[in-house]
C-alpha positions as CSV (number, residue, x, y, z in Angstrom):
1,X,104.3,107.7,46.1
2,X,103.4,109.4,49.2
3,X,100.4,107.6,48.9
4,X,101.5,104.4,48.4
5,X,103.7,104.7,51.6
6,X,100.6,106.1,53.5
7,X,98.4,103.1,52.1
8,X,101.2,100.5,53.0
9,X,101.5,102.0,56.8
10,X,97.2,102.0,57.0
11,X,97.9,98.4,56.1
12,X,99.9,97.7,58.7
13,X,97.9,99.3,61.5
14,X,95.1,97.4,60.1
15,X,96.9,94.1,60.4
16,X,98.5,95.1,63.9
17,X,94.6,96.1,65.0
18,X,93.5,92.6,63.6
19,X,96.5,90.9,65.3
20,X,95.1,92.7,68.8
21,X,91.9,91.8,68.7
22,X,92.5,88.4,68.1
23,X,95.0,88.1,71.2
24,X,92.4,90.1,73.3
25,X,89.0,89.4,72.3
26,X,87.0,91.0,75.0
27,X,88.5,94.2,74.7
28,X,88.0,97.1,71.8
29,X,90.6,100.1,71.8
30,X,93.5,98.4,74.0
31,X,96.3,101.3,75.0
32,X,99.8,99.8,75.0
33,X,99.8,100.1,78.9
34,X,96.6,97.3,78.2
35,X,98.4,95.1,76.4
36,X,101.8,95.5,78.0
37,X,100.1,94.6,82.0
38,X,97.8,91.5,79.9
39,X,101.1,89.7,77.9
40,X,102.8,90.1,81.5
41,X,100.0,88.5,83.2
42,X,99.7,85.7,80.1
43,X,103.4,84.7,80.3
44,X,104.0,85.6,84.2
45,X,103.5,82.2,85.2
46,X,105.8,79.4,84.7
47,X,102.9,76.9,83.7
48,X,100.1,78.4,82.1
49,X,96.3,77.6,83.4
50,X,95.9,75.2,79.9
51,X,99.1,72.9,81.2
52,X,97.7,72.9,84.5
53,X,94.5,71.4,83.4
54,X,96.2,68.8,81.2
55,X,98.3,67.7,83.6
56,X,95.5,67.4,86.3
57,X,93.4,65.2,83.8
58,X,96.5,62.9,83.2
59,X,96.9,62.2,86.5
60,X,93.4,61.5,87.3
61,X,93.5,59.4,84.2
62,X,96.9,57.6,86.1
63,X,94.4,57.3,88.9
64,X,97.3,59.4,91.1
65,X,94.8,62.1,92.2
66,X,90.3,62.4,92.4
67,X,89.4,65.1,90.5
68,X,86.2,66.8,91.8
69,X,84.1,67.3,88.7
70,X,81.5,70.2,88.3
71,X,78.2,68.4,87.7
72,X,75.4,69.5,85.4
73,X,73.2,69.4,88.7
74,X,75.8,72.4,90.3
75,X,74.2,74.5,87.1
76,X,77.5,75.9,85.9
77,X,78.2,79.2,84.2
78,X,80.9,79.8,81.8
79,X,83.2,82.5,81.6
80,X,86.5,83.7,80.3
81,X,89.7,83.6,82.0
82,X,92.5,86.1,81.4
83,X,94.2,83.6,78.7
84,X,91.0,83.4,77.0
85,X,89.9,79.8,78.5
86,X,86.7,78.9,79.7
87,X,86.3,78.7,83.4
88,X,83.5,77.1,84.9
89,X,81.3,78.9,87.7
90,X,78.8,76.7,89.7
91,X,75.7,78.3,91.1
92,X,74.4,75.6,93.4
93,X,75.2,72.6,95.7
94,X,77.9,74.9,97.1
95,X,80.5,73.7,99.8
96,X,81.1,76.8,102.0
97,X,84.9,77.6,102.6
98,X,84.5,80.2,105.0
99,X,87.2,82.9,106.0
100,X,88.9,82.9,109.3
101,X,89.0,86.7,108.9
102,X,85.4,87.3,107.6
103,X,83.8,84.8,110.5
104,X,86.1,86.9,113.0
105,X,86.2,90.7,112.3
106,X,83.3,91.3,109.7
107,X,80.9,88.6,110.5
108,X,78.3,90.1,108.5
109,X,80.3,89.2,105.5
110,X,79.7,85.3,105.2
111,X,76.1,85.9,106.8
112,X,75.4,88.4,103.5
113,X,76.3,85.6,101.5
114,X,74.6,82.9,103.1
115,X,71.1,85.1,102.9
116,X,71.2,86.2,99.4
117,X,72.1,82.0,98.8
118,X,68.9,81.5,100.4
119,X,66.8,84.3,98.6
120,X,68.0,82.6,95.3
121,X,67.1,79.6,96.7
122,X,70.7,77.9,96.2
123,X,71.5,74.3,97.8
124,X,74.5,75.1,99.7
125,X,76.4,73.3,102.7
126,X,78.1,75.0,105.7
127,X,80.6,72.7,106.6
128,X,81.0,72.7,110.4
129,X,84.1,70.9,110.2
130,X,86.1,73.2,108.0
131,X,90.0,74.3,109.0
132,X,91.8,77.0,108.1
133,X,93.6,77.5,104.9
134,X,96.9,78.1,106.9
135,X,97.3,81.0,104.3
136,X,98.4,83.6,107.6
137,X,101.1,81.2,108.2
138,X,102.3,81.2,104.9
139,X,102.1,84.6,103.9
140,X,102.5,86.3,107.3
141,X,105.6,84.4,108.2
142,X,106.3,81.7,105.8
143,X,106.9,79.1,108.2
144,X,105.4,76.1,106.8
145,X,106.3,73.7,103.9
146,X,105.0,72.7,100.7
147,X,103.9,69.5,102.0
148,X,102.2,71.0,105.3
149,X,99.9,73.4,102.6
150,X,98.9,70.8,100.2
151,X,97.7,68.6,103.1
152,X,95.3,71.1,104.6
153,X,94.3,72.0,101.2
154,X,93.7,68.2,99.8
155,X,91.9,67.8,103.6
156,X,89.3,70.5,103.0
157,X,88.8,69.3,99.4
158,X,87.9,65.8,100.5
159,X,85.7,67.0,102.9
160,X,83.7,68.8,100.1
161,X,84.0,65.7,97.8
162,X,82.7,63.4,100.0
163,X,79.7,65.4,100.8
164,X,79.2,65.8,96.9
165,X,79.0,69.6,97.1
166,X,81.6,71.9,95.5
167,X,83.9,74.0,97.2
168,X,83.4,77.5,97.4
169,X,86.1,79.8,98.8
170,X,84.9,82.6,100.9
171,X,88.5,84.0,101.4
172,X,90.8,85.8,98.9
173,X,93.9,84.5,100.5
174,X,92.9,81.0,100.6
175,X,91.7,80.9,97.1
176,X,94.7,82.6,95.5
177,X,96.6,80.3,98.0
178,X,95.0,77.2,97.3
179,X,95.3,78.3,93.4
180,X,99.3,77.9,93.9
181,X,98.9,74.8,96.1
182,X,96.8,73.2,93.2
183,X,99.4,73.8,90.8
184,X,102.1,72.1,93.1
185,X,100.4,69.3,93.9
186,X,99.8,69.1,90.0
187,X,103.6,69.7,89.1
188,X,105.7,67.8,91.9
189,X,105.2,64.6,92.1
190,X,107.5,64.4,95.0
191,X,104.8,66.6,97.0
192,X,101.9,63.9,95.5
193,X,104.3,61.1,96.9
194,X,104.7,62.6,100.6
195,X,101.2,63.7,100.8
196,X,99.7,60.5,99.5
197,X,100.6,58.2,103.1
198,X,99.5,61.1,105.3
199,X,96.3,61.3,103.8
200,X,95.7,57.6,103.7
201,X,96.3,57.5,107.6
202,X,93.1,60.0,107.8
203,X,91.2,57.8,105.4
204,X,91.4,60.2,102.9
205,X,92.8,60.4,99.4
206,X,94.3,63.4,97.2
207,X,91.3,65.3,95.9
208,X,91.8,68.3,93.2
209,X,88.5,70.5,92.5
210,X,88.2,71.0,88.9
211,X,88.2,74.8,89.2
212,X,89.0,76.8,92.1
213,X,86.4,79.0,92.5
214,X,86.0,82.4,94.8
215,X,82.8,83.4,96.1
216,X,83.1,86.8,94.6
217,X,83.3,84.8,90.8
218,X,79.6,83.1,92.1
219,X,78.4,86.5,93.4
220,X,79.1,88.2,89.6
221,X,77.4,85.2,88.3
222,X,74.4,85.5,90.0
223,X,74.4,89.6,90.2
224,X,71.8,89.9,87.4
225,X,69.6,87.5,89.2
226,X,70.2,89.0,92.6
227,X,69.5,92.7,91.3
228,X,66.6,91.8,89.9
229,X,65.2,91.6,93.9
230,X,66.8,94.8,95.1
231,X,64.9,97.1,97.3
232,X,66.7,100.4,96.9
233,X,67.7,102.3,94.0
234,X,71.5,103.6,93.7
235,X,71.7,104.9,90.5
236,X,72.8,107.8,91.7
237,X,75.7,106.3,93.7
238,X,79.2,106.8,93.0
239,X,81.2,103.4,93.6
240,X,85.0,102.6,94.0
241,X,86.0,99.1,93.7
242,X,89.2,97.9,95.1
243,X,90.3,94.2,93.3
244,X,91.9,92.3,96.0
245,X,95.3,91.3,94.8
246,X,95.4,87.9,96.2
247,X,92.3,87.1,93.9
248,X,93.9,88.2,90.7
249,X,97.8,88.7,91.3
250,X,97.8,85.1,92.4
251,X,98.1,82.8,89.8
252,X,96.5,85.6,87.6
253,X,95.6,83.9,84.6
254,X,93.0,82.1,86.8
255,X,90.1,84.5,87.5
256,X,87.1,85.5,85.2
257,X,87.1,88.6,83.1
258,X,83.8,89.9,81.0
259,X,84.0,92.4,78.0
260,X,80.9,93.8,80.0
261,X,83.0,95.1,82.9
262,X,85.6,97.5,82.2
263,X,85.8,96.1,78.4
264,X,87.2,93.3,79.8
265,X,90.6,94.9,80.8
266,X,89.9,94.2,84.5
267,X,88.5,91.5,86.5
268,X,85.0,91.3,86.2
269,X,84.3,90.8,90.3
270,X,83.4,92.4,92.3
271,X,83.3,95.5,89.6
272,X,80.9,93.7,87.6
273,X,78.7,92.6,90.7
274,X,78.3,96.3,91.7
275,X,77.7,97.5,88.3
276,X,74.7,95.0,88.0
277,X,73.2,96.2,91.2
278,X,73.0,99.4,89.6
279,X,75.7,101.8,90.8
280,X,77.9,103.9,88.4
281,X,81.6,102.7,88.6
282,X,84.3,105.4,89.2
283,X,88.0,104.9,88.2
284,X,91.1,106.3,90.3
285,X,94.5,105.9,89.6
286,X,95.6,103.3,92.2
287,X,93.0,100.9,91.1
288,X,95.9,98.7,91.1
289,X,97.4,99.1,94.3
290,X,97.2,97.1,97.4
291,X,94.8,98.1,100.0
292,X,97.8,98.3,102.2
293,X,97.1,95.0,104.5
294,X,100.0,93.2,103.1
295,X,100.2,90.5,105.8
296,X,103.6,90.8,106.7
297,X,103.6,94.2,107.5
298,X,100.0,94.5,108.9
299,X,101.6,92.4,111.8
300,X,105.1,94.3,111.8
301,X,104.4,98.3,110.9
302,X,100.7,98.6,111.2
303,X,101.1,102.3,111.1
304,X,102.5,102.1,107.2
305,X,99.4,100.0,106.4
306,X,96.9,102.5,107.7
307,X,98.5,105.4,106.3
308,X,98.8,103.0,102.9
309,X,95.4,102.8,102.9
310,X,94.4,106.0,103.6
311,X,96.6,108.2,101.1
312,X,97.0,105.4,98.6
313,X,93.2,103.8,98.6
314,X,90.5,105.8,100.0
315,X,91.9,109.7,99.2
316,X,92.2,108.6,95.5
317,X,89.0,107.2,95.3
318,X,87.0,110.3,96.8
319,X,89.4,113.1,95.3
320,X,89.4,111.5,92.2
321,X,86.3,109.5,91.8
322,X,83.9,111.0,94.1
323,X,83.0,108.1,95.6
324,X,80.2,107.1,97.8
325,X,80.9,104.0,98.7
326,X,83.6,101.3,98.4
327,X,83.3,98.2,97.7
328,X,85.8,95.2,97.7
329,X,85.8,91.0,98.0
330,X,88.3,90.1,100.4
331,X,88.8,89.7,104.2
332,X,92.0,91.7,104.7
333,X,90.8,94.7,102.5
334,X,87.4,95.4,104.0
335,X,89.0,95.7,107.4
336,X,92.1,97.5,106.4
337,X,90.2,99.8,104.1
338,X,87.2,100.3,106.8
339,X,89.2,100.2,109.9
340,X,92.8,102.2,109.1
341,X,90.2,105.4,108.6
342,X,90.1,106.6,112.2
343,X,93.6,106.7,111.9
344,X,93.7,109.6,109.3
345,X,90.9,111.4,111.2
346,X,93.2,112.1,114.1
347,X,95.7,113.5,111.9
348,X,92.9,115.8,110.0
349,X,92.5,113.7,107.5
350,X,88.8,112.7,107.9
351,X,87.0,111.0,104.5
352,X,84.8,108.6,106.6
353,X,84.5,107.0,103.3
354,X,81.8,103.3,103.4
355,X,83.5,100.1,102.7
356,X,81.5,97.0,102.3
357,X,82.1,93.8,101.0
358,X,80.3,93.1,97.9
359,X,78.1,90.5,99.4
360,X,77.0,93.2,102.4
361,X,76.3,95.5,99.4
362,X,74.3,93.3,97.3
363,X,72.1,91.8,100.4
364,X,71.4,95.3,101.8
365,X,70.2,96.4,98.7
366,X,67.7,93.1,98.5
367,X,66.2,94.5,101.8
368,X,68.5,92.0,104.4
369,X,68.1,93.8,107.6
370,X,71.4,95.7,107.9
371,X,72.4,95.0,111.2
372,X,71.3,91.1,111.8
373,X,72.1,90.1,108.4
374,X,74.7,92.8,107.2
375,X,76.3,93.5,110.6
376,X,77.0,96.9,109.8
377,X,77.8,97.9,113.6
378,X,81.2,96.2,112.8
379,X,82.4,99.0,110.5
380,X,83.9,101.6,111.9
381,X,83.0,104.0,109.0
382,X,79.9,105.8,108.3
383,X,77.7,102.6,106.2
384,X,74.6,104.4,108.2
385,X,75.1,107.6,106.3
386,X,75.5,105.4,102.7
387,X,72.4,103.6,103.7
388,X,70.3,107.0,104.5
389,X,71.3,108.6,101.0
390,X,69.6,105.2,99.3
391,X,66.2,105.1,101.2
392,X,66.9,102.2,104.2
393,X,64.7,103.2,106.7
394,X,68.1,102.9,108.9
395,X,66.4,104.3,112.5
396,X,63.7,101.5,112.4
397,X,66.3,98.5,111.8
398,X,68.6,100.1,114.5
399,X,65.2,99.8,117.0
400,X,64.2,96.7,116.0
401,X,67.8,95.3,116.2
402,X,68.5,96.9,120.0
403,X,65.2,95.6,121.1
404,X,66.2,92.0,119.6
405,X,69.6,92.3,122.0
406,X,68.0,92.8,124.8
407,X,65.0,90.3,124.4
408,X,67.9,88.0,124.1
409,X,69.7,88.9,127.5
410,X,66.4,88.7,128.6
411,X,65.6,85.4,127.5
412,X,62.6,86.9,125.9
413,X,63.8,85.6,122.3
414,X,65.5,82.8,120.3
415,X,68.8,83.6,118.2
416,X,67.7,84.0,114.5
417,X,69.5,81.2,112.0
418,X,69.9,81.2,108.3
419,X,69.5,77.7,108.2
420,X,68.1,75.0,110.3
421,X,71.1,74.1,112.9
422,X,72.9,71.0,111.7
423,X,71.9,71.3,108.5
424,X,72.7,68.4,106.3
425,X,74.1,66.2,109.0
426,X,73.7,62.9,107.1
427,X,76.5,64.7,104.4
428,X,78.7,64.8,107.3
429,X,79.9,61.6,108.2
430,X,79.5,59.9,104.6
431,X,82.0,57.6,102.7
432,X,81.6,57.6,99.2
433,X,82.0,54.3,97.5
434,X,83.5,55.8,94.3
435,X,87.0,56.1,96.1
436,X,88.9,52.8,94.7
437,X,91.4,52.4,97.4
438,X,89.1,52.5,100.4
439,X,87.8,48.9,101.4
440,X,85.5,48.1,104.1
441,X,86.8,44.7,105.3
442,X,86.0,43.6,109.1
443,X,85.6,46.9,109.8
444,X,89.5,48.3,109.2
445,X,90.4,50.2,106.1
446,X,92.5,48.2,103.6
447,X,94.9,50.6,102.2
């Protein structure tokens, strides 16, 4: 009898494990905490991603919206999203949706992305007519409205569509924000009806990309190819990673996962990029927590932000993970984790953990100039110390950079560009014939 009960219990457990494996195919040996977290994600959105995609293509068939499809010439790679759906990541012919904060506070961030693309011979368009996503306005003050937010999103997506380059979003906030706006456009007819006449006044229509893609997803997709060109060994370096909240907590089911990264239990990027470049990923107890930026309280309670960044992120990464470097993949996260540590130093908490974006991390390892490309002189933490550990000739680069700046002042040198000025200018002013409602008649648009 005892043996029979034991056998029955074993059968139940076996059946349960089979069902768990079916439900979560990317991971083995999940704990109930993992399952609970993933189940919350799976059912956390009122409309899951499969439903959103289904409605997207229905609207396209009705002619209500234009879908910007990923084409074979975008050389897409496929990954699994949180709910098991396939997400396509285009790897070339990319329209760069840059970040306000990156360009303003961490200029080595976008330049590292472009530099890596140059090294990998990726075709891209650095769009000069892109606007802000206005995510700061929305998340920090809540002062906008759904139609205005949708208008900004569609206006930028139209620009990408008419150039035939697929949009790649640099900012994590823009990425999360655009996923939410996309869903609202698809699900809310009232928004579409109010938005359409506004766009047509600008000779545009409602364009929604097939996928909303963050640059860190592209970085992960290309990281093995990029790592093949690395110049420095980081196998002895311990890297803690912070995955930005707005990337995987806003519309969480629309972010890529990979069984090779944390057994598929955490987002593939940027952890997988760091891993593929050869550094040792280290865990720490507060990996889930915000970096401290949080939008509203960075404006109203900045000392809370600085304290949170130090006590809830930097200190655990050092004390628990013994990290040599902190890598993340969003504007506010790099800024907060890097530029909050001086406040701790003033109170005797001198951790000075170097902080880099994944693109900067990758570019430096591939041999990019850490000053003209990585622009580490904008950072407040000891990035130079990290580079010395892995063999980067910091003093040589610094001397060369200082001389370059002096030559610029004296008119002896020209500014260095990552691509020819006004690249692809012929695409900036194009008007595609594929937009059915737009007809040129006597120089006027017939709407």
